[in-house]
C-alpha positions, -999 to +999 in steps of 0.1 A: -069+918+227-069+881+235-089+860+210-113+833+220-100+800+205-122+771+198-106+738+187-139+718+183-161+740+162-177+708+147-178+689+180-163+654+178-166+652+140-132+666+132-113+647+160-128+614+149-121+620+112-086+631+120-080+600+141-092+577+113-069+594+088-039+590+112-048+553+116-051+548+078-017+564+071-001+546+100-015+512+089-004+516+053+031+528+064+036+499+088+025+473+064+047+487+036+077+488+059+070+452+070+068+441+034+102+457+026+119+441+057+105+406+053+111+403+015+144+415+003+137+421-034+142+448-060+111+466-048+125+473-013+131+510-019+097+514-035+079+499-006+098+521+019+090+551-002+053+542-003+053+536+034+070+569+044+047+588+020+016+572+034+026+580+070+036+615+062+005+622+041-017+606+068-003+628+095-006+659+074-041+651+065-050+643+101-035+677+112-056+698+088-088+679+092-084+687+129-076+723+120-110+725+102-125+726+136-102+754+148-115+789+149-110+823+165-144+838+173-133+875+168-112+870+136-112+853+102-086+826+094-068+820+061-039+798+052-008+805+031-008+777+004+030+774-002+037+771+035+009+746+040+021+723+012+057+728+023+047+713+057+035+682+037+068+679+020+087+682+053+066+654+068+071+630+039+109+637+036+117+634+073+095+604+079+112+588+049+146+594+063+136+576+095+120+547+077+149+543+053+174+542+081+155+513+098+149+496+064+185+495+054+205+496+087+184+470+105+162+470+136+189+477+162+182+499+192+204+526+178+187+527+144+152+527+160+161+556+183+178+575+155+150+569+130+123+575+156+139+608+167+142+621+131+107+610+122+092+625+154+110+658+148+096+657+113+061+653+126+065+682+151+081+703+123+052+696+101+027+707+128+043+740+136+052+748+100+015+743+092+006+766+121+030+792+107+010+792+075-021+804+093-031+840+086-052+861+109-051+897+122-030+890+152-002+867+164-001+832+177+017+825+209+028+792+224+034+778+259+070+765+259+065+736+283+034+723+264+053+726+230+082+706+245+057+679+257+042+677+222+076+672+207+084+644+232+051+627+224+059+629+186+093+613+191+080+585+213+051+579+189+074+577+159+099+554+176+071+531+188+057+531+152+091+520+137+095+494+164+060+480+155+069+480+118+099+456+124+085+436+153+047+432+147+036+406+122+001+396+111-029+417+100-046+420+134-014+429+152-006+456+126-041+469+129-037+472+167-004+490+162-019+515+137-047+523+162-021+530+189-002+552+164-034+571+156-040+578+193-004+589+198-004+612+167-038+627+175-027+632+211+004+650+200-017+673+178-042+683+205-014+686+230+003+711+207-029+730+201-034+733+239-002+754+239-018+780+214-031+814+224-040+842+199-034+879+206-054+901+181-042+934+169-077+949+168-112+941+179-133+933+148-169+925+150-178+891+163-195+882+130-161+885+112-150+852+126-152+824+100-144+787+099-114+773+080-132+743+067-141+758+033-104+768+029-088+736+039-112+711+023-100+716-013-064+712-003-071+679+014-086+662-017-053+653-033-036+637-002-069+619+006-070+604-029-033+593-026-041+575+007-070+557-010-048+546-040-021+534-016-047+514+003-057+498-030-021+488-037-019+472-002-051+453-007-039+438-039-008+424-023-017+393-003+018+392+013+013+427+026-022+421+041-022+385+054+014+375+055+029+345+036+001+322+022+007+285+022+007+282-016+037+306-018+059+287+007+088+268-008+079+232-013+100+204+002+126+194-023+124+158-034+157+138-039+144+128-074+137+152-102+109+146-128+121+131-160+154+117-145+155+079-139+158+067-104+193+055-094+200+018-097+197-001-065+229-018-055+222-049-033+239-050+000+256-080+016+230-107+022+203-091+000+191-112-030+204-098-063+171-105-080+153-076-062+149-048-088+153-011-081+121+008-075+112+044-075+102+061-042+068+049-029+065+019-051+070-017-038+097-039-052+088-067-076+106-100-074+117-120-105+121-157-103+156-171-109+162-184-145+158-221-150+174-242-176+188-211-193+154-197-201+143-163-187+114-166-163+083-145-164+073-119-137+050-131-110 
């Protein structure tokens, strides 16, 4: 028996919430990656790890928020917890591999394509592994061409995100890039869900169908709290949010150091010898020539 699939049980609530979580994870990941590339310090690996975890967690949270609106009218839905959380680990690890490649190998075309491909395949693997954790009295089938299209969208979106991380600077530009990334990731998810069809083993009563919202919501609390804490870390780093402030730019170096006497002025040919040396920015004072062997006073 063919099941009746509904991907929008709550209307536009779950798509909008999923999109916002994808944008949040993308924005945090892009800003952390930019921070690690622009400032080569001892925290480079930490910023890259925070960025990859933010992107992976944001995509995973987006996926399962969207899945809260997925239902099959003739059958209840449950989720296998180990497989569900394994999909989160796959997303974080594979996104991290792509980001670390770009972070340490540079923003060349080869590294962007390599890192984007690995990251995109990680996003697609997370999606279909999460779908494999779904439990219902039937089997889930996929349209091959639509699945291939969703994988291509994931790879292109990931490569574009890595390019934005190394090329886009400034808060507003990064915000725009994160919105584009949210659209791409959400588009990949709903393209993949368009490939889904459910074949039920039996024909239970229509009232047996239940929503997965009550099952998924407790599992989403931890990742959502992590994204909030990561956002707090980003907000407290002014370099990460607004770029280099003026007060942290290296000041122009003066030729004279404080506490060190100015060098003695050596008169050039034709210059009177009674002009005294002066520090920078201070006018010279002239002493009168000695008369009758007595030292003159300053004018």
